[in-house]
C-alpha positions as CSV (number, residue, x, y, z in Angstrom):
1,X,0.0,0.0,0.0
2,X,1.3,3.5,-0.8
3,X,2.4,5.7,2.0
4,X,-0.1,8.2,3.4
5,X,1.7,11.2,1.8
6,X,1.5,9.6,-1.7
7,X,-2.3,9.2,-1.3
8,X,-2.7,12.8,-0.1
9,X,-0.6,14.1,-3.0
10,X,-2.7,12.1,-5.5
11,X,-5.9,13.3,-3.9
12,X,-4.8,16.9,-4.0
13,X,-3.6,16.7,-7.6
14,X,-6.9,15.1,-8.7
15,X,-8.8,17.9,-6.9
16,X,-6.8,20.5,-8.7
17,X,-7.4,18.9,-12.1
18,X,-11.1,18.8,-11.5
19,X,-11.2,22.4,-10.3
20,X,-9.1,23.6,-13.2
21,X,-11.5,22.0,-15.7
22,X,-14.6,23.3,-14.0
23,X,-13.2,26.9,-13.8
24,X,-13.5,27.7,-17.5
25,X,-16.0,30.5,-18.1
26,X,-18.1,29.5,-21.2
27,X,-18.9,33.1,-21.9
28,X,-15.2,34.0,-22.4
29,X,-13.9,30.8,-23.9
30,X,-12.5,31.1,-27.4
31,X,-13.6,28.8,-30.2
32,X,-11.2,28.0,-33.1
33,X,-10.7,31.1,-35.2
34,X,-12.1,33.5,-32.5
35,X,-10.3,35.5,-29.9
36,X,-11.2,36.1,-26.3
37,X,-11.7,39.7,-25.2
38,X,-11.3,40.6,-21.6
39,X,-14.6,41.7,-20.1
40,X,-13.3,45.1,-19.2
41,X,-11.7,45.8,-22.6
42,X,-13.2,48.8,-24.4
43,X,-15.4,48.0,-27.4
44,X,-14.1,48.9,-30.8
45,X,-14.9,52.4,-32.1
46,X,-16.2,51.9,-35.7
47,X,-16.2,54.9,-38.1
48,X,-17.8,54.6,-41.5
49,X,-16.2,56.7,-44.3
50,X,-17.6,57.2,-47.8
51,X,-15.6,58.6,-50.7
52,X,-17.9,59.2,-53.8
53,X,-17.6,61.7,-56.6
54,X,-14.7,63.6,-55.0
55,X,-16.7,64.1,-51.8
56,X,-15.7,62.6,-48.4
57,X,-17.9,62.0,-45.4
58,X,-17.5,62.4,-42.6
59,X,-15.4,65.6,-42.6
60,X,-13.3,66.1,-39.5
61,X,-15.9,64.5,-37.2
62,X,-14.6,64.2,-33.6
63,X,-14.7,61.0,-31.5
64,X,-13.5,60.1,-28.0
65,X,-11.3,57.0,-27.7
66,X,-9.2,55.4,-25.0
67,X,-5.5,54.4,-25.2
68,X,-5.4,50.8,-26.6
69,X,-9.0,50.8,-27.7
70,X,-9.5,49.2,-31.1
71,X,-10.5,51.7,-33.9
72,X,-12.0,50.3,-37.1
73,X,-12.4,52.5,-40.2
74,X,-14.8,51.1,-42.7
75,X,-14.5,52.6,-46.1
76,X,-16.7,52.6,-49.2
77,X,-14.8,54.3,-52.0
78,X,-15.0,55.0,-55.7
79,X,-11.4,56.1,-55.9
80,X,-7.9,55.1,-54.7
81,X,-6.4,57.0,-51.8
82,X,-4.3,56.5,-48.7
83,X,-5.6,56.7,-45.2
84,X,-3.1,58.1,-42.7
85,X,-3.4,57.8,-38.9
86,X,-1.2,60.5,-37.3
87,X,-0.7,58.7,-33.9
88,X,1.9,56.8,-32.0
89,X,2.3,54.5,-33.7
90,X,1.4,55.9,-37.1
91,X,-0.5,53.8,-39.6
92,X,-1.0,54.1,-43.4
93,X,-3.7,52.1,-45.2
94,X,-4.2,51.8,-49.0
95,X,-7.8,52.5,-50.0
96,X,-9.0,51.0,-53.3
97,X,-12.3,51.4,-55.1
98,X,-14.8,49.1,-53.4
99,X,-17.1,48.7,-50.5
100,X,-16.6,47.5,-46.9
101,X,-12.8,47.9,-46.7
102,X,-11.9,47.6,-43.0
103,X,-8.8,49.1,-41.4
104,X,-8.1,48.4,-37.7
105,X,-5.6,50.0,-35.4
106,X,-5.2,51.3,-31.8
107,X,-3.4,54.3,-30.3
108,X,-0.8,53.8,-27.6
109,X,-0.3,57.5,-26.6
110,X,-3.0,59.8,-25.4
111,X,-3.7,63.0,-27.4
112,X,-5.3,64.4,-30.5
113,X,-5.1,62.0,-33.5
114,X,-6.0,63.0,-37.0
115,X,-7.1,60.4,-39.5
116,X,-6.8,61.9,-43.0
117,X,-7.1,60.9,-46.7
118,X,-3.9,61.8,-48.4
119,X,-5.0,62.3,-52.1
120,X,-8.4,63.9,-51.1
121,X,-6.4,66.1,-48.7
122,X,-9.2,65.8,-46.1
123,X,-9.3,65.1,-42.4
124,X,-11.9,62.4,-41.9
125,X,-12.0,62.2,-38.2
126,X,-10.1,63.5,-35.2
127,X,-9.8,61.2,-32.2
128,X,-9.4,62.6,-28.7
129,X,-7.5,59.7,-27.1
130,X,-7.5,59.6,-23.3
131,X,-5.6,57.3,-20.9
């Protein structure tokens, strides 16, 4: 028969394994191809942009954002352009003619961040990023 300390160690190990398996939170468990978001993580800020006939909307619209918050720019365009995000870090995205183009980024440093279209020479949005 195994010594008492072996039996205690096995019982403790078995209890830990059962507790570890039961502790998974089904609401925050990732399925293949999906990522898990922390419950306190800020939701993504989604900005829809339309470029049509030389007109850009929105024009210098202001949004509040938090450091590290995902920002997604969704572009419908009839022309090529470049989307610049003047932030730390900076981002540049190539816009092509088409609908539903998605560009995602986050800002690491608080402050005023302009998102502009290079060829159209327009500021689309200004993000006021706070810590």
